[in-house]
mmCIF file of the N, C-alpha and C atoms, coordinates in Angstrom:
data_MODEL
# 
_entry.id   MODEL 
# 
loop_
_atom_site.group_PDB 
_atom_site.id 
_atom_site.type_symbol 
_atom_site.label_atom_id 
_atom_site.label_alt_id 
_atom_site.label_comp_id 
_atom_site.label_asym_id 
_atom_site.label_entity_id 
_atom_site.label_seq_id 
_atom_site.pdbx_PDB_ins_code 
_atom_site.Cartn_x 
_atom_site.Cartn_y 
_atom_site.Cartn_z 
_atom_site.occupancy 
_atom_site.B_iso_or_equiv 
_atom_site.pdbx_formal_charge 
_atom_site.auth_seq_id 
_atom_site.auth_comp_id 
_atom_site.auth_asym_id 
_atom_site.auth_atom_id 
_atom_site.pdbx_PDB_model_num 
ATOM 1   N N  . MET A 1 1  ? -22.336 13.619  -7.528 1.00 0.00 ? 1  MET A N  1 
ATOM 2   C CA . MET A 1 1  ? -20.838 13.361  -7.637 1.00 0.00 ? 1  MET A CA 1 
ATOM 3   C C  . MET A 1 1  ? -20.108 13.625  -6.400 1.00 0.00 ? 1  MET A C  1 
ATOM 4   N N  . LYS A 1 2  ? -20.574 14.674  -5.644 1.00 0.00 ? 2  LYS A N  1 
ATOM 5   C CA . LYS A 1 2  ? -20.251 14.897  -4.488 1.00 0.00 ? 2  LYS A CA 1 
ATOM 6   C C  . LYS A 1 2  ? -20.715 13.752  -3.477 1.00 0.00 ? 2  LYS A C  1 
ATOM 7   N N  . LYS A 1 3  ? -21.800 13.301  -3.424 1.00 0.00 ? 3  LYS A N  1 
ATOM 8   C CA . LYS A 1 3  ? -22.433 12.405  -2.693 1.00 0.00 ? 3  LYS A CA 1 
ATOM 9   C C  . LYS A 1 3  ? -21.641 11.163  -2.810 1.00 0.00 ? 3  LYS A C  1 
ATOM 10  N N  . LEU A 1 4  ? -21.169 10.821  -3.951 1.00 0.00 ? 4  LEU A N  1 
ATOM 11  C CA . LEU A 1 4  ? -20.417 9.552   -4.251 1.00 0.00 ? 4  LEU A CA 1 
ATOM 12  C C  . LEU A 1 4  ? -19.027 9.667   -3.658 1.00 0.00 ? 4  LEU A C  1 
ATOM 13  N N  . PHE A 1 5  ? -18.436 10.755  -3.883 1.00 0.00 ? 5  PHE A N  1 
ATOM 14  C CA . PHE A 1 5  ? -17.140 11.074  -3.223 1.00 0.00 ? 5  PHE A CA 1 
ATOM 15  C C  . PHE A 1 5  ? -17.123 10.955  -1.710 1.00 0.00 ? 5  PHE A C  1 
ATOM 16  N N  . LEU A 1 6  ? -18.057 11.508  -1.114 1.00 0.00 ? 6  LEU A N  1 
ATOM 17  C CA . LEU A 1 6  ? -18.181 11.375  0.242  1.00 0.00 ? 6  LEU A CA 1 
ATOM 18  C C  . LEU A 1 6  ? -18.419 9.967   0.820  1.00 0.00 ? 6  LEU A C  1 
ATOM 19  N N  . VAL A 1 7  ? -19.362 9.278   -0.003 1.00 0.00 ? 7  VAL A N  1 
ATOM 20  C CA . VAL A 1 7  ? -19.537 7.816   0.495  1.00 0.00 ? 7  VAL A CA 1 
ATOM 21  C C  . VAL A 1 7  ? -18.317 7.203   0.386  1.00 0.00 ? 7  VAL A C  1 
ATOM 22  N N  . CYS A 1 8  ? -17.643 7.208   -0.701 1.00 0.00 ? 8  CYS A N  1 
ATOM 23  C CA . CYS A 1 8  ? -16.254 6.476   -0.762 1.00 0.00 ? 8  CYS A CA 1 
ATOM 24  C C  . CYS A 1 8  ? -15.317 6.743   0.354  1.00 0.00 ? 8  CYS A C  1 
ATOM 25  N N  . ILE A 1 9  ? -15.117 8.056   0.760  1.00 0.00 ? 9  ILE A N  1 
ATOM 26  C CA . ILE A 1 9  ? -14.186 8.587   1.609  1.00 0.00 ? 9  ILE A CA 1 
ATOM 27  C C  . ILE A 1 9  ? -14.589 7.908   3.069  1.00 0.00 ? 9  ILE A C  1 
ATOM 28  N N  . PHE A 1 10 ? -15.897 7.771   3.405  1.00 0.00 ? 10 PHE A N  1 
ATOM 29  C CA . PHE A 1 10 ? -16.342 7.200   4.682  1.00 0.00 ? 10 PHE A CA 1 
ATOM 30  C C  . PHE A 1 10 ? -16.361 5.715   4.732  1.00 0.00 ? 10 PHE A C  1 
ATOM 31  N N  . LEU A 1 11 ? -16.547 5.034   3.455  1.00 0.00 ? 11 LEU A N  1 
ATOM 32  C CA . LEU A 1 11 ? -16.775 3.618   3.357  1.00 0.00 ? 11 LEU A CA 1 
ATOM 33  C C  . LEU A 1 11 ? -15.474 2.897   3.370  1.00 0.00 ? 11 LEU A C  1 
ATOM 34  N N  . PHE A 1 12 ? -14.408 3.319   2.705  1.00 0.00 ? 12 PHE A N  1 
ATOM 35  C CA . PHE A 1 12 ? -13.410 2.603   2.418  1.00 0.00 ? 12 PHE A CA 1 
ATOM 36  C C  . PHE A 1 12 ? -12.540 2.502   3.691  1.00 0.00 ? 12 PHE A C  1 
ATOM 37  N N  . PRO A 1 13 ? -12.386 3.413   4.609  1.00 0.00 ? 13 PRO A N  1 
ATOM 38  C CA . PRO A 1 13 ? -11.604 3.020   5.885  1.00 0.00 ? 13 PRO A CA 1 
ATOM 39  C C  . PRO A 1 13 ? -12.413 2.112   6.761  1.00 0.00 ? 13 PRO A C  1 
ATOM 40  N N  . MET A 1 14 ? -13.700 1.918   6.690  1.00 0.00 ? 14 MET A N  1 
ATOM 41  C CA . MET A 1 14 ? -14.335 1.112   7.382  1.00 0.00 ? 14 MET A CA 1 
ATOM 42  C C  . MET A 1 14 ? -14.235 -0.310  6.971  1.00 0.00 ? 14 MET A C  1 
ATOM 43  N N  . ILE A 1 15 ? -14.016 -0.576  5.656  1.00 0.00 ? 15 ILE A N  1 
ATOM 44  C CA . ILE A 1 15 ? -13.747 -1.909  5.055  1.00 0.00 ? 15 ILE A CA 1 
ATOM 45  C C  . ILE A 1 15 ? -12.422 -2.451  5.470  1.00 0.00 ? 15 ILE A C  1 
ATOM 46  N N  . GLY A 1 16 ? -11.426 -1.526  5.652  1.00 0.00 ? 16 GLY A N  1 
ATOM 47  C CA . GLY A 1 16 ? -10.034 -1.842  6.212  1.00 0.00 ? 16 GLY A CA 1 
ATOM 48  C C  . GLY A 1 16 ? -10.136 -2.220  7.678  1.00 0.00 ? 16 GLY A C  1 
ATOM 49  N N  . ALA A 1 17 ? -10.903 -1.653  8.384  1.00 0.00 ? 17 ALA A N  1 
ATOM 50  C CA . ALA A 1 17 ? -11.070 -2.027  9.823  1.00 0.00 ? 17 ALA A CA 1 
ATOM 51  C C  . ALA A 1 17 ? -11.716 -3.438  10.013 1.00 0.00 ? 17 ALA A C  1 
ATOM 52  N N  . VAL A 1 18 ? -12.638 -3.655  9.317  1.00 0.00 ? 18 VAL A N  1 
ATOM 53  C CA . VAL A 1 18 ? -13.252 -4.951  9.320  1.00 0.00 ? 18 VAL A CA 1 
ATOM 54  C C  . VAL A 1 18 ? -12.293 -6.193  9.040  1.00 0.00 ? 18 VAL A C  1 
ATOM 55  N N  . HIS A 1 19 ? -11.366 -6.062  8.272  1.00 0.00 ? 19 HIS A N  1 
ATOM 56  C CA . HIS A 1 19 ? -10.512 -7.101  7.862  1.00 0.00 ? 19 HIS A CA 1 
ATOM 57  C C  . HIS A 1 19 ? -8.978  -6.989  8.466  1.00 0.00 ? 19 HIS A C  1 
ATOM 58  N N  . ALA A 1 20 ? -8.929  -6.247  9.520  1.00 0.00 ? 20 ALA A N  1 
ATOM 59  C CA . ALA A 1 20 ? -7.679  -5.710  10.074 1.00 0.00 ? 20 ALA A CA 1 
ATOM 60  C C  . ALA A 1 20 ? -7.252  -6.826  10.829 1.00 0.00 ? 20 ALA A C  1 
ATOM 61  N N  . GLU A 1 21 ? -5.945  -7.019  10.909 1.00 0.00 ? 21 GLU A N  1 
ATOM 62  C CA . GLU A 1 21 ? -5.197  -8.274  11.525 1.00 0.00 ? 21 GLU A CA 1 
ATOM 63  C C  . GLU A 1 21 ? -5.105  -8.004  13.152 1.00 0.00 ? 21 GLU A C  1 
ATOM 64  N N  . LYS A 1 22 ? -5.253  -8.987  13.900 1.00 0.00 ? 22 LYS A N  1 
ATOM 65  C CA . LYS A 1 22 ? -5.188  -8.675  15.496 1.00 0.00 ? 22 LYS A CA 1 
ATOM 66  C C  . LYS A 1 22 ? -3.599  -9.188  15.798 1.00 0.00 ? 22 LYS A C  1 
ATOM 67  N N  . CYS A 1 23 ? -3.139  -8.462  16.780 1.00 0.00 ? 23 CYS A N  1 
ATOM 68  C CA . CYS A 1 23 ? -1.742  -8.965  17.374 1.00 0.00 ? 23 CYS A CA 1 
ATOM 69  C C  . CYS A 1 23 ? -1.957  -9.224  18.793 1.00 0.00 ? 23 CYS A C  1 
ATOM 70  N N  . ALA A 1 24 ? -1.018  -10.014 19.212 1.00 0.00 ? 24 ALA A N  1 
ATOM 71  C CA . ALA A 1 24 ? -0.856  -10.121 20.699 1.00 0.00 ? 24 ALA A CA 1 
ATOM 72  C C  . ALA A 1 24 ? 0.436   -9.350  21.091 1.00 0.00 ? 24 ALA A C  1 
ATOM 73  N N  . ASN A 1 25 ? 0.211   -8.696  22.174 1.00 0.00 ? 25 ASN A N  1 
ATOM 74  C CA . ASN A 1 25 ? 1.343   -7.796  22.617 1.00 0.00 ? 25 ASN A CA 1 
ATOM 75  C C  . ASN A 1 25 ? 2.276   -8.655  23.398 1.00 0.00 ? 25 ASN A C  1 
ATOM 76  N N  . CYS A 1 26 ? 3.426   -8.715  23.319 1.00 0.00 ? 26 CYS A N  1 
ATOM 77  C CA . CYS A 1 26 ? 4.373   -9.449  24.205 1.00 0.00 ? 26 CYS A CA 1 
ATOM 78  C C  . CYS A 1 26 ? 5.064   -8.767  25.095 1.00 0.00 ? 26 CYS A C  1 
ATOM 79  N N  . SER A 1 27 ? 5.553   -9.513  26.282 1.00 0.00 ? 27 SER A N  1 
ATOM 80  C CA . SER A 1 27 ? 6.210   -8.774  27.307 1.00 0.00 ? 27 SER A CA 1 
ATOM 81  C C  . SER A 1 27 ? 7.537   -8.401  26.975 1.00 0.00 ? 27 SER A C  1 
ATOM 82  N N  . SER A 1 28 ? 8.213   -7.425  27.823 1.00 0.00 ? 28 SER A N  1 
ATOM 83  C CA . SER A 1 28 ? 9.501   -7.026  27.383 1.00 0.00 ? 28 SER A CA 1 
ATOM 84  C C  . SER A 1 28 ? 10.588  -8.011  27.572 1.00 0.00 ? 28 SER A C  1 
ATOM 85  N N  . SER A 1 29 ? 10.284  -9.080  28.259 1.00 0.00 ? 29 SER A N  1 
ATOM 86  C CA . SER A 1 29 ? 11.350  -10.049 28.138 1.00 0.00 ? 29 SER A CA 1 
ATOM 87  C C  . SER A 1 29 ? 11.198  -11.134 26.874 1.00 0.00 ? 29 SER A C  1 
ATOM 88  N N  . SER A 1 30 ? 10.197  -10.945 26.147 1.00 0.00 ? 30 SER A N  1 
ATOM 89  C CA . SER A 1 30 ? 10.018  -11.751 24.935 1.00 0.00 ? 30 SER A CA 1 
ATOM 90  C C  . SER A 1 30 ? 10.960  -11.300 23.974 1.00 0.00 ? 30 SER A C  1 
ATOM 91  N N  . SER A 1 31 ? 11.128  -12.256 22.921 1.00 0.00 ? 31 SER A N  1 
ATOM 92  C CA . SER A 1 31 ? 11.875  -12.108 21.760 1.00 0.00 ? 31 SER A CA 1 
ATOM 93  C C  . SER A 1 31 ? 11.306  -11.181 20.621 1.00 0.00 ? 31 SER A C  1 
ATOM 94  N N  . CYS A 1 32 ? 10.094  -10.848 20.669 1.00 0.00 ? 32 CYS A N  1 
ATOM 95  C CA . CYS A 1 32 ? 9.615   -9.730  19.917 1.00 0.00 ? 32 CYS A CA 1 
ATOM 96  C C  . CYS A 1 32 ? 8.568   -8.790  20.682 1.00 0.00 ? 32 CYS A C  1 
ATOM 97  N N  . ASN A 1 33 ? 8.020   -7.751  20.178 1.00 0.00 ? 33 ASN A N  1 
ATOM 98  C CA . ASN A 1 33 ? 7.204   -6.859  20.598 1.00 0.00 ? 33 ASN A CA 1 
ATOM 99  C C  . ASN A 1 33 ? 5.594   -7.418  20.380 1.00 0.00 ? 33 ASN A C  1 
ATOM 100 N N  . GLN A 1 34 ? 5.389   -7.832  19.084 1.00 0.00 ? 34 GLN A N  1 
ATOM 101 C CA . GLN A 1 34 ? 4.137   -8.145  18.943 1.00 0.00 ? 34 GLN A CA 1 
ATOM 102 C C  . GLN A 1 34 ? 4.094   -9.560  18.018 1.00 0.00 ? 34 GLN A C  1 
ATOM 103 N N  . CYS A 1 35 ? 2.939   -10.293 18.219 1.00 0.00 ? 35 CYS A N  1 
ATOM 104 C CA . CYS A 1 35 ? 2.830   -11.614 17.175 1.00 0.00 ? 35 CYS A CA 1 
ATOM 105 C C  . CYS A 1 35 ? 1.570   -11.531 16.538 1.00 0.00 ? 35 CYS A C  1 
ATOM 106 N N  . ARG A 1 36 ? 1.558   -11.706 15.268 1.00 0.00 ? 36 ARG A N  1 
ATOM 107 C CA . ARG A 1 36 ? 0.314   -11.718 14.465 1.00 0.00 ? 36 ARG A CA 1 
ATOM 108 C C  . ARG A 1 36 ? -0.584  -12.876 14.855 1.00 0.00 ? 36 ARG A C  1 
ATOM 109 N N  . LEU A 1 37 ? -1.874  -12.637 15.135 1.00 0.00 ? 37 LEU A N  1 
ATOM 110 C CA . LEU A 1 37 ? -2.838  -13.712 15.446 1.00 0.00 ? 37 LEU A CA 1 
ATOM 111 C C  . LEU A 1 37 ? -3.746  -13.951 14.220 1.00 0.00 ? 37 LEU A C  1 
ATOM 112 N N  . GLY A 1 38 ? -3.596  -13.210 13.218 1.00 0.00 ? 38 GLY A N  1 
ATOM 113 C CA . GLY A 1 38 ? -4.609  -13.191 12.206 1.00 0.00 ? 38 GLY A CA 1 
ATOM 114 C C  . GLY A 1 38 ? -5.823  -12.441 12.282 1.00 0.00 ? 38 GLY A C  1 
ATOM 115 N N  . SER A 1 39 ? -6.770  -12.719 11.658 1.00 0.00 ? 39 SER A N  1 
ATOM 116 C CA . SER A 1 39 ? -8.171  -12.039 11.779 1.00 0.00 ? 39 SER A CA 1 
ATOM 117 C C  . SER A 1 39 ? -8.971  -12.645 13.062 1.00 0.00 ? 39 SER A C  1 
ATOM 118 N N  . SER A 1 40 ? -8.782  -13.664 13.562 1.00 0.00 ? 40 SER A N  1 
ATOM 119 C CA . SER A 1 40 ? -9.307  -14.204 14.789 1.00 0.00 ? 40 SER A CA 1 
ATOM 120 C C  . SER A 1 40 ? -8.316  -14.522 15.937 1.00 0.00 ? 40 SER A C  1 
ATOM 121 N N  . ASP A 1 41 ? -8.793  -14.240 17.151 1.00 0.00 ? 41 ASP A N  1 
ATOM 122 C CA . ASP A 1 41 ? -7.970  -14.467 18.263 1.00 0.00 ? 41 ASP A CA 1 
ATOM 123 C C  . ASP A 1 41 ? -8.360  -15.871 18.714 1.00 0.00 ? 41 ASP A C  1 
ATOM 124 N N  . SER A 1 42 ? -7.665  -16.829 18.286 1.00 0.00 ? 42 SER A N  1 
ATOM 125 C CA . SER A 1 42 ? -8.072  -18.345 18.830 1.00 0.00 ? 42 SER A CA 1 
ATOM 126 C C  . SER A 1 42 ? -6.742  -18.923 19.713 1.00 0.00 ? 42 SER A C  1 
ATOM 127 N N  . SER A 1 43 ? -7.143  -19.855 20.326 1.00 0.00 ? 43 SER A N  1 
ATOM 128 C CA . SER A 1 43 ? -6.096  -20.550 21.144 1.00 0.00 ? 43 SER A CA 1 
ATOM 129 C C  . SER A 1 43 ? -4.961  -20.974 20.228 1.00 0.00 ? 43 SER A C  1 
ATOM 130 N N  . ASP A 1 44 ? -5.301  -21.451 19.275 1.00 0.00 ? 44 ASP A N  1 
ATOM 131 C CA . ASP A 1 44 ? -4.132  -22.097 18.376 1.00 0.00 ? 44 ASP A CA 1 
ATOM 132 C C  . ASP A 1 44 ? -3.239  -20.996 17.808 1.00 0.00 ? 44 ASP A C  1 
ATOM 133 N N  . ALA A 1 45 ? -3.900  -19.735 17.569 1.00 0.00 ? 45 ALA A N  1 
ATOM 134 C CA . ALA A 1 45 ? -2.841  -18.678 17.258 1.00 0.00 ? 45 ALA A CA 1 
ATOM 135 C C  . ALA A 1 45 ? -2.102  -18.134 18.429 1.00 0.00 ? 45 ALA A C  1 
ATOM 136 N N  . ARG A 1 46 ? -2.518  -18.242 19.566 1.00 0.00 ? 46 ARG A N  1 
ATOM 137 C CA . ARG A 1 46 ? -1.981  -17.796 20.767 1.00 0.00 ? 46 ARG A CA 1 
ATOM 138 C C  . ARG A 1 46 ? -0.818  -18.806 20.990 1.00 0.00 ? 46 ARG A C  1 
ATOM 139 N N  . LYS A 1 47 ? -1.000  -20.037 20.948 1.00 0.00 ? 47 LYS A N  1 
ATOM 140 C CA . LYS A 1 47 ? -0.112  -21.159 21.137 1.00 0.00 ? 47 LYS A CA 1 
ATOM 141 C C  . LYS A 1 47 ? 1.210   -20.941 20.135 1.00 0.00 ? 47 LYS A C  1 
ATOM 142 N N  . ARG A 1 48 ? 0.775   -20.653 18.934 1.00 0.00 ? 48 ARG A N  1 
ATOM 143 C CA . ARG A 1 48 ? 1.861   -20.513 17.921 1.00 0.00 ? 48 ARG A CA 1 
ATOM 144 C C  . ARG A 1 48 ? 2.683   -19.235 18.304 1.00 0.00 ? 48 ARG A C  1 
ATOM 145 N N  . CYS A 1 49 ? 2.038   -18.066 18.706 1.00 0.00 ? 49 CYS A N  1 
ATOM 146 C CA . CYS A 1 49 ? 2.933   -17.136 19.182 1.00 0.00 ? 49 CYS A CA 1 
ATOM 147 C C  . CYS A 1 49 ? 3.714   -17.457 20.354 1.00 0.00 ? 49 CYS A C  1 
ATOM 148 N N  . GLU A 1 50 ? 3.325   -18.138 21.218 1.00 0.00 ? 50 GLU A N  1 
ATOM 149 C CA . GLU A 1 50 ? 4.064   -18.672 22.493 1.00 0.00 ? 50 GLU A CA 1 
ATOM 150 C C  . GLU A 1 50 ? 5.146   -19.400 22.136 1.00 0.00 ? 50 GLU A C  1 
ATOM 151 N N  . LYS A 1 51 ? 5.078   -20.545 20.996 1.00 0.00 ? 51 LYS A N  1 
ATOM 152 C CA . LYS A 1 51 ? 5.994   -20.979 20.562 1.00 0.00 ? 51 LYS A CA 1 
ATOM 153 C C  . LYS A 1 51 ? 7.248   -20.371 20.037 1.00 0.00 ? 51 LYS A C  1 
ATOM 154 N N  . MET A 1 52 ? 6.825   -19.017 19.502 1.00 0.00 ? 52 MET A N  1 
ATOM 155 C CA . MET A 1 52 ? 7.791   -18.342 18.838 1.00 0.00 ? 52 MET A CA 1 
ATOM 156 C C  . MET A 1 52 ? 8.473   -17.305 19.861 1.00 0.00 ? 52 MET A C  1 
ATOM 157 N N  . GLY A 1 53 ? 8.234   -17.469 21.025 1.00 0.00 ? 53 GLY A N  1 
ATOM 158 C CA . GLY A 1 53 ? 8.888   -16.709 22.139 1.00 0.00 ? 53 GLY A CA 1 
ATOM 159 C C  . GLY A 1 53 ? 8.237   -15.489 22.691 1.00 0.00 ? 53 GLY A C  1 
ATOM 160 N N  . CYS A 1 54 ? 6.764   -15.444 22.246 1.00 0.00 ? 54 CYS A N  1 
ATOM 161 C CA . CYS A 1 54 ? 6.022   -14.445 22.882 1.00 0.00 ? 54 CYS A CA 1 
ATOM 162 C C  . CYS A 1 54 ? 5.300   -14.711 24.058 1.00 0.00 ? 54 CYS A C  1 
ATOM 163 N N  . LYS A 1 55 ? 5.496   -13.850 25.283 1.00 0.00 ? 55 LYS A N  1 
ATOM 164 C CA . LYS A 1 55 ? 4.884   -14.073 26.468 1.00 0.00 ? 55 LYS A CA 1 
ATOM 165 C C  . LYS A 1 55 ? 3.607   -13.123 26.398 1.00 0.00 ? 55 LYS A C  1 
ATOM 166 N N  . ILE A 1 56 ? 2.473   -13.496 26.091 1.00 0.00 ? 56 ILE A N  1 
ATOM 167 C CA . ILE A 1 56 ? 1.312   -12.607 25.802 1.00 0.00 ? 56 ILE A CA 1 
ATOM 168 C C  . ILE A 1 56 ? 0.924   -11.765 26.859 1.00 0.00 ? 56 ILE A C  1 
ATOM 169 N N  . THR A 1 57 ? 0.906   -10.457 26.713 1.00 0.00 ? 57 THR A N  1 
ATOM 170 C CA . THR A 1 57 ? 0.335   -9.516  27.838 1.00 0.00 ? 57 THR A CA 1 
ATOM 171 C C  . THR A 1 57 ? -1.093  -8.913  27.374 1.00 0.00 ? 57 THR A C  1 
ATOM 172 N N  . GLY A 1 58 ? -1.402  -9.095  26.197 1.00 0.00 ? 58 GLY A N  1 
ATOM 173 C CA . GLY A 1 58 ? -2.718  -8.504  25.814 1.00 0.00 ? 58 GLY A CA 1 
ATOM 174 C C  . GLY A 1 58 ? -2.755  -8.601  24.281 1.00 0.00 ? 58 GLY A C  1 
ATOM 175 N N  . THR A 1 59 ? -4.032  -8.087  23.898 1.00 0.00 ? 59 THR A N  1 
ATOM 176 C CA . THR A 1 59 ? -4.167  -8.128  22.418 1.00 0.00 ? 59 THR A CA 1 
ATOM 177 C C  . THR A 1 59 ? -4.414  -6.595  21.854 1.00 0.00 ? 59 THR A C  1 
ATOM 178 N N  . GLY A 1 60 ? -4.277  -6.534  20.586 1.00 0.00 ? 60 GLY A N  1 
ATOM 179 C CA . GLY A 1 60 ? -4.584  -5.152  20.008 1.00 0.00 ? 60 GLY A CA 1 
ATOM 180 C C  . GLY A 1 60 ? -4.526  -5.182  18.651 1.00 0.00 ? 60 GLY A C  1 
ATOM 181 N N  . SER A 1 61 ? -4.610  -4.073  17.881 1.00 0.00 ? 61 SER A N  1 
ATOM 182 C CA . SER A 1 61 ? -4.153  -4.000  16.537 1.00 0.00 ? 61 SER A CA 1 
ATOM 183 C C  . SER A 1 61 ? -2.722  -4.089  16.241 1.00 0.00 ? 61 SER A C  1 
ATOM 184 N N  . CYS A 1 62 ? -2.402  -4.472  15.037 1.00 0.00 ? 62 CYS A N  1 
ATOM 185 C CA . CYS A 1 62 ? -1.049  -4.621  14.723 1.00 0.00 ? 62 CYS A CA 1 
ATOM 186 C C  . CYS A 1 62 ? -0.338  -3.266  14.458 1.00 0.00 ? 62 CYS A C  1 
ATOM 187 N N  . SER A 1 63 ? 0.642   -2.948  14.973 1.00 0.00 ? 63 SER A N  1 
ATOM 188 C CA . SER A 1 63 ? 1.567   -1.698  14.735 1.00 0.00 ? 63 SER A CA 1 
ATOM 189 C C  . SER A 1 63 ? 2.188   -1.855  13.491 1.00 0.00 ? 63 SER A C  1 
ATOM 190 N N  . THR A 1 64 ? 2.264   -0.665  12.809 1.00 0.00 ? 64 THR A N  1 
ATOM 191 C CA . THR A 1 64 ? 3.028   -0.476  11.603 1.00 0.00 ? 64 THR A CA 1 
ATOM 192 C C  . THR A 1 64 ? 4.184   0.294   11.896 1.00 0.00 ? 64 THR A C  1 
ATOM 193 N N  . ALA A 1 65 ? 4.722   0.665   13.078 1.00 0.00 ? 65 ALA A N  1 
ATOM 194 C CA . ALA A 1 65 ? 5.819   1.491   13.330 1.00 0.00 ? 65 ALA A CA 1 
ATOM 195 C C  . ALA A 1 65 ? 7.159   0.593   13.013 1.00 0.00 ? 65 ALA A C  1 
ATOM 196 N N  . ALA A 1 66 ? 8.168   1.177   12.527 1.00 0.00 ? 66 ALA A N  1 
ATOM 197 C CA . ALA A 1 66 ? 9.404   0.714   12.155 1.00 0.00 ? 66 ALA A CA 1 
ATOM 198 C C  . ALA A 1 66 ? 10.103  0.032   13.303 1.00 0.00 ? 66 ALA A C  1 
ATOM 199 N N  . ASN A 1 67 ? 10.024  0.597   14.657 1.00 0.00 ? 67 ASN A N  1 
ATOM 200 C CA . ASN A 1 67 ? 10.760  0.072   15.504 1.00 0.00 ? 67 ASN A CA 1 
ATOM 201 C C  . ASN A 1 67 ? 10.074  -1.013  16.406 1.00 0.00 ? 67 ASN A C  1 
ATOM 202 N N  . VAL A 1 68 ? 8.880   -1.662  15.913 1.00 0.00 ? 68 VAL A N  1 
ATOM 203 C CA . VAL A 1 68 ? 8.110   -2.715  16.546 1.00 0.00 ? 68 VAL A CA 1 
ATOM 204 C C  . VAL A 1 68 ? 8.525   -4.049  15.849 1.00 0.00 ? 68 VAL A C  1 
ATOM 205 N N  . LYS A 1 69 ? 9.171   -5.050  16.642 1.00 0.00 ? 69 LYS A N  1 
ATOM 206 C CA . LYS A 1 69 ? 9.627   -6.141  16.136 1.00 0.00 ? 69 LYS A CA 1 
ATOM 207 C C  . LYS A 1 69 ? 8.297   -7.299  16.286 1.00 0.00 ? 69 LYS A C  1 
ATOM 208 N N  . VAL A 1 70 ? 7.935   -7.745  15.029 1.00 0.00 ? 70 VAL A N  1 
ATOM 209 C CA . VAL A 1 70 ? 6.811   -8.584  14.888 1.00 0.00 ? 70 VAL A CA 1 
ATOM 210 C C  . VAL A 1 70 ? 7.143   -9.977  14.675 1.00 0.00 ? 70 VAL A C  1 
ATOM 211 N N  . CYS A 1 71 ? 6.878   -10.955 15.459 1.00 0.00 ? 71 CYS A N  1 
ATOM 212 C CA . CYS A 1 71 ? 7.159   -12.269 14.947 1.00 0.00 ? 71 CYS A CA 1 
ATOM 213 C C  . CYS A 1 71 ? 5.908   -13.108 14.692 1.00 0.00 ? 71 CYS A C  1 
ATOM 214 N N  . GLY A 1 72 ? 5.934   -13.958 13.647 1.00 0.00 ? 72 GLY A N  1 
ATOM 215 C CA . GLY A 1 72 ? 4.806   -14.467 13.218 1.00 0.00 ? 72 GLY A CA 1 
ATOM 216 C C  . GLY A 1 72 ? 4.150   -13.876 12.136 1.00 0.00 ? 72 GLY A C  1 
# 
């Protein structure tokens, strides 16, 4: 039972990381701080973010902080 519990503790966080969404970080002059790219960083997703007013400065994981404005 202990082994099953330990496997669950280590396995479930890894599953969430595999399906995590990627975000584009936007410049300070943009209308938002981040833009969701979805699960893949494609040129179509970047163009969609740029149309929403995001001047992309890089990519990373999406923030869950309340003070981060996310467009898209």
